[in-house]
N, C-alpha and C positions, 0 to 999 in steps of 0.2 A: 233339620234340614240335612240331605245326604251330602256327603263329602265328594268334592269334585276334583279332578286333577287340573293344575293350572301350568301354563308355559312357564318354565323356571326363569326366563328373562323377564316377563311380565311380573312374575312374582317379586323378584329382585327390584324392579322399578317401583313397585307399589310399597315395598318395604324401605328402601332407601331413598326414593325420590323425595319424600317430605323434607328429609334432613338436608339434602343437596338444595332443594328449593329455598329452604331457610337461608342457606349460605349465600345463594345468588341474590336473594332479596336483601339481605344484610349488606353484601358488597355494594349493591346499587344505592342503598338510602342511608348508609351508615353515618355519613357527615350531615345529614338533614335533621331538622327538628320539626315536629308537627304538632301543632296546636289543635287540641280537641276539648271542647267544652271548657276553655279558658286554661287548660293545663298543657304545658309543653311537653312532649314525648320524644325520646330520642329515637334514631333510626333502628337501634338494636331492639328497643322495646316494640316497636311497631313491626318489626320483623318476626319478633317472638309471638306476637299476637296473630299474625297472618299464618304462622306455622301451625297454629291449633286447628283452624277449619281444613287446612290442607291435609294434615295428619288424620283428621277424622273422615275426610273424604277418602283417602287412600285405604283406611280400614274398613270403610264401608264397602268399597268395590272388593277388598280381598274377602270380606265375609260373603258378598253376593256371588262372587266367582267360585268360592271354595266351600262355602258352608260352615266355616269354622274360623275362630281366632284363638290364638294361644292365650293362656292366662298371662304370660309375659307381655304381650302385645297390649291387652287390656289394661294391665297395671301401668304400663309405660304411658298410654294415653291418659289414663286418670292423673297421673304425675304431671303430665304436660299441661292439661286443663288446669289443675289445681295451681301450680307454681306460675303458669302464665296469667292466671287470674290475680295471683298475689303480686306478679310483677307489674300489672297494669294497675291494680288498686293502690299499691303504694309508690308507684313510679319508681321502681327500684329494680335494676337489672340483676341484682344479686340473687334474687329468689330464683330466676330462671337458670342461672349458673349453678345453684345448689342442687337443682333437680337431678344433675348427672351423678352427683356424689350419692344422693339418696338411693337412686336407682341401682347403682353399682353395690352400695352398702347392703341394700335389702336382698340382692341376689346372693350376696356372700353370707349374709345372716341364715338365709333359708337353707342353703347348702351346708352351712356350718351346723345347724340344728340337726340335719339329717346325719352328718358326721358323729356328732356326739351321740346319737342314737344307734351308731353302727350301721347307717344305711346310707345309700347314695340316691338322692332324690333326682340327680341327674339321669341316673339310669332309667328311672320311671318315665322321664320325658324323651330320652333319645334312644332307648333299647332297641325300639322297631327298626330305626335307621342304622343303628351301629351295634350289632350283636357282640357282646364282650363278656368276658368272665368276671365274676363278682369283684375279685381282686383288683383287675384292671379298672373297674368302675370306681372303686374306692380311691384309687391313685389319682385317677382323672378328676374326680370331683374335689379331692383335697387340693390339687394343684389349681383348679379353676377358682375355688374359693380364695386362694391366696392372690391369684390373678385379679379377681374383683376387688379385693382389699386394696391392692395396689393401685388399680385404676381410680378408685374413690379417693385414696389419699392424694394420688397425683392431680386429680381434678380440683381438689381443695386448694393445693399449693398453687396450681397455675391460675386459677381465677382470682385468688387472693393477692398474687404477687405480679402477675403479668397483665399485658394489656387485653382489652376485650377482642381487638383483631386477632391476637395470637390464640385466645381462647376458642373463638369460633372455628379457626382453622383446625385447631387440634381435635375439637369435639366433633367436627364434620368428617375429618379425614384420618387423623392419627389414632384417635381411640378406637374406631371400628377396625383399622388396618391391624393395629397391634393385637387386638382380641382375635381376629381371624387368623393372623400368623400364629399366634399362640396355640388356638385350637387345631389348626393343621399340623403343627410341630408334635403336639400330644398324641394326635390320632396316628401319625407316623410312628412315633416312638413307642407306642402301646400295641404295636402291630402283633406282638407275641400273645396278647390276651384275647385277640379278636376270635370270634368263633365262625368258622367258615361253613357255609350251608352246604349240606351233603350233596354230592353230584349224583344226579338221578342215574340209575343203571341204564346202559345202553341196550337197545333191543337188538 
């Protein structure tokens, strides 16, 4: 399928909307208990289960509108479905909370393998949008690997020691905001490694 351009605002809604929807649903039903098939489920678990089809719908729309999905999006969807299923099957919210640790840990591991091989896998993904010298990519990749490790450890500490309410708020807003700010700071700080496109000669 040919790739198509998508309105940036719509793209952000489709990418971030499911997580925000999960948060709003959780806030609405967090104190409720739902009896399904003779088993009582908390509001958190029901919100997590509703999140799965919402995410799949958003990804389906992204694919239909752009003709592509990133490997990271597909992997994240798989993790949500897998751990959402475990959460429902065992009626245990811990599985859904662990998903975030595994996703961040997986990304850190992939980038780390590349670094051990003297390569920046991040460059393969982002070079088209951010032309940069190889040295800059290695620095960026190393720092992002450390950041993913930090987020994975932070998620483990938070869900194991803090309330579900706090975890949901941090998962929905704080983690993405911290990662976005980190990426912005890195791009600004690595300006000297950016490769400027040659200016076409004036006629």
